[in-house]
Structures are given as C-alpha cells and as structure tokens.
C-alpha positions as CSV (number, residue, x, y, z in Angstrom):
1,K,9.7,3.5,-6.0
2,S,9.8,1.7,-9.3
3,L,7.6,-1.0,-7.9
4,Y,4.9,1.6,-7.1
5,L,5.1,2.8,-10.7
6,L,4.7,-0.7,-12.0
7,L,1.7,-1.2,-9.7
8,V,0.1,2.0,-11.0
9,I,0.3,0.6,-14.5
10,I,-1.0,-2.8,-13.5
11,G,-3.6,-1.2,-11.3
12,S,-4.9,0.8,-14.3
13,V,-4.8,-1.8,-17.0
14,A,-6.2,-4.8,-15.1
15,P,-9.5,-3.2,-13.9
16,W,-10.1,-1.2,-17.1
17,S,-9.6,-4.2,-19.3
18,L,-12.4,-5.9,-17.5
19,L,-14.6,-2.7,-17.4
20,L,-14.1,-2.3,-21.2
21,K,-15.5,-5.8,-21.7
22,F,-18.4,-5.0,-19.5
23,F,-19.2,-1.7,-21.3
24,I,-18.8,-3.4,-24.7
25,Q,-21.3,-6.1,-23.7
26,N,-23.8,-3.8,-21.8
27,G,-23.2,-0.3,-23.1
28,F,-22.0,2.5,-20.9
29,S,-24.4,1.9,-18.0
30,V,-22.9,2.9,-14.7
31,E,-26.2,2.1,-13.1
32,L,-26.0,-1.5,-14.3
33,L,-22.4,-1.7,-13.2
34,I,-23.3,-0.7,-9.6
35,K,-26.3,-2.9,-9.6
36,Q,-24.2,-5.9,-10.6
37,G,-21.6,-5.0,-8.1
38,F,-24.2,-5.4,-5.4
39,A,-26.1,-8.3,-7.0
40,N,-25.4,-10.8,-4.3
41,Y,-23.8,-10.9,-0.8
42,A,-20.4,-11.8,-2.1
43,G,-20.3,-9.0,-4.6
44,A,-21.8,-6.6,-2.1
45,A,-19.1,-7.5,0.4
46,F,-16.3,-6.8,-2.1
47,S,-17.9,-3.6,-3.3
48,T,-18.5,-2.4,0.3
49,D,-15.0,-3.2,1.3
50,L,-13.6,-1.4,-1.7
51,L,-15.7,1.7,-1.1
52,I,-14.6,1.9,2.6
53,S,-11.0,1.3,1.6
54,A,-11.2,4.1,-0.9
55,L,-12.6,6.4,1.7
56,V,-9.9,5.5,4.2
57,F,-7.2,6.1,1.5
58,L,-8.6,9.5,0.7
59,C,-8.7,10.5,4.4
60,F,-5.2,9.2,4.9
61,S,-3.8,11.0,1.8
62,F,-5.5,14.2,2.9
63,F,-3.7,14.2,6.2
64,E,-0.4,12.8,4.8
65,L,-0.2,15.6,2.3
66,K,-0.4,18.1,5.2
67,R,2.2,16.1,7.1
68,L,4.6,16.1,4.2
69,G,4.0,19.9,3.6
70,L,2.4,19.4,0.2
71,S,-0.6,21.2,-1.2
72,R,-3.8,19.4,-0.5
73,S,-4.9,20.4,-3.9
74,R,-3.0,17.3,-5.0
75,L,-5.8,15.3,-3.5
76,I,-7.8,16.1,-6.6
77,I,-5.4,13.8,-8.5
78,Y,-6.0,11.0,-6.1
79,I,-9.8,11.4,-6.1
80,A,-9.8,11.4,-9.9
81,A,-7.6,8.3,-10.0
82,T,-9.7,6.5,-7.4
83,F,-13.1,7.1,-9.1
84,G,-11.8,7.2,-12.7
85,V,-9.7,4.1,-12.5
86,G,-9.7,2.6,-9.1
87,L,-8.0,2.3,-5.8
88,S,-5.6,-0.2,-7.4
89,C,-4.2,2.8,-9.4
90,S,-4.6,5.7,-6.9
91,L,-3.0,4.1,-3.9
92,P,0.3,3.1,-5.7
93,L,0.3,6.5,-7.4
94,F,0.1,8.2,-4.1
95,L,2.8,6.0,-2.7
96,Y,5.0,6.6,-5.7
97,F,4.8,10.4,-5.3
98,R,5.1,10.1,-1.5
99,E,8.3,8.1,-1.9
100,G,9.7,10.8,-4.1
101,V,9.1,13.4,-1.5
102,L,10.5,11.3,1.3
103,E,13.7,10.6,-0.8
104,G,14.1,14.3,-1.3
105,K,13.9,14.9,2.5
106,D,16.8,12.6,3.3
C-alpha cells in the first residue's frame, strides 16, 4: 500500500514538472500541447496509447467500485486525477484506496 502512495507522488510530480516547463515556454495553451502530442507518428502512438489506457482504467474503476461495494461517485476523484494530473497519478491512487478497502475486508 505504501508503494502505491509513493507512486501517486511520483506520478504527480514527474509529469507536472515537465508540463510546467512546457507552459512556461509556450503559455497555457492546451491546444498546442495536444497538437505537439500528435505532431508525429511516435508522439501520436504514445498519446493514443495513453488515451486508450485512461479509458480502460476509468471503465475498470467504475466496475471495481461496484464490486467492492463502494459509491461510484468516487469515480469523480479518479476522473479528475486522470485528466488533471495523469494516469500515472490516478491509477496508483485508485490502487492505494482499493488496497485499503481489501485490507479492511480480511
């Protein structure tokens, strides 16, 4: 469980440190960020993979919350973390909270 929390921190700091540099250089242009994410086939492959992975994660978390007997309103937290920070934050955050629930059921 501690590993997931550490990964939440790393998964928040690492992408945002790079995004801050991007925004400092280019201003707060989400359009330019997306455009550069799809600027070539390599970038488009990574961006597409990430978008699909985020969609899969959100579907999984939706059904897993139901399976664990938790309110699906928690999904809002994971959606915000995914699109506000990134999958590198939201996935370990979900796993951290999930582990806490599973530990409580033992």
